[in-house]
N, C-alpha and C positions, 0 to 999 in steps of 0.2 A: 556673420551668423555662425553659430556652432551647432553642428548636428550630432546627435547621439544615436549611434546604431546599436541595436541590441542583437547580439549574436543569435542567429536563427537556430543554432544547434543547442542552445541552452534549454534545459528541461524545466518546466514549471513544477512547483512543489504543491502537493495536495496533502492536507492533514485531515484524517478522519478521527473525530473525538467522540467518545462515548463515556458514560459513567464508569463502567467497569472494564473498559477495553475489551469488550465482549466479542463474540464470534463475528458479529456484523462488521466491526471495524477491522478485524483481522482478515476477513474475507475480502473486504473492500480494498485493503492494501495489496493483498496477493493478486486480486484480479486486475487492479489498475496497473501494477507493475508488469503483469504478464501480458495484458492486452495493449497497453499504451506506454510501456516503459521507455520507448524511444522519445516520447514527448513529455512525459510526466514522471516525477519521482514521488512516490506515495509513502506516507508515514502514518502511524496510528498512535493514539494516546488515550489515556483514561484518567479520570479523577481518582479512581480506586483501582489501579492496575492489578491484573491477575495473571495467571499462567495462560499459555496458549490453549485455547479451547480445542479439545480433541475433535469436536464436530466440525470446526472450521478446517482443520487439517484433513479430516476424512472427506469432507465435501469437495475441497479443492483437489484432492488426490483423484477423486472419481472423474473429474473433468480434465485431467491431464495437466494440472497446474502444480504438481508436486515440487518442481524445481524452484518455484517462486515462494514456497512455504519455508524453505530452509532458513531464510533470513529472518523469519518470524519466530523461530524457536530459540 
């Protein structure tokens, strides 16, 4: 019998998809990476990508997540 062991240190990947890659998906990515970055790797996408929403940046900055926003810009 062959046993396959999955490395317990491997992070699961999470994709947040929205129509315009709006503030919601940008904030979801930042929060997931900030709060559970040790277990999950978060990405975002949109069918009509746009610039980073300034409200997402401002909101995450207010709760001390600024360092997790830099990868979003």
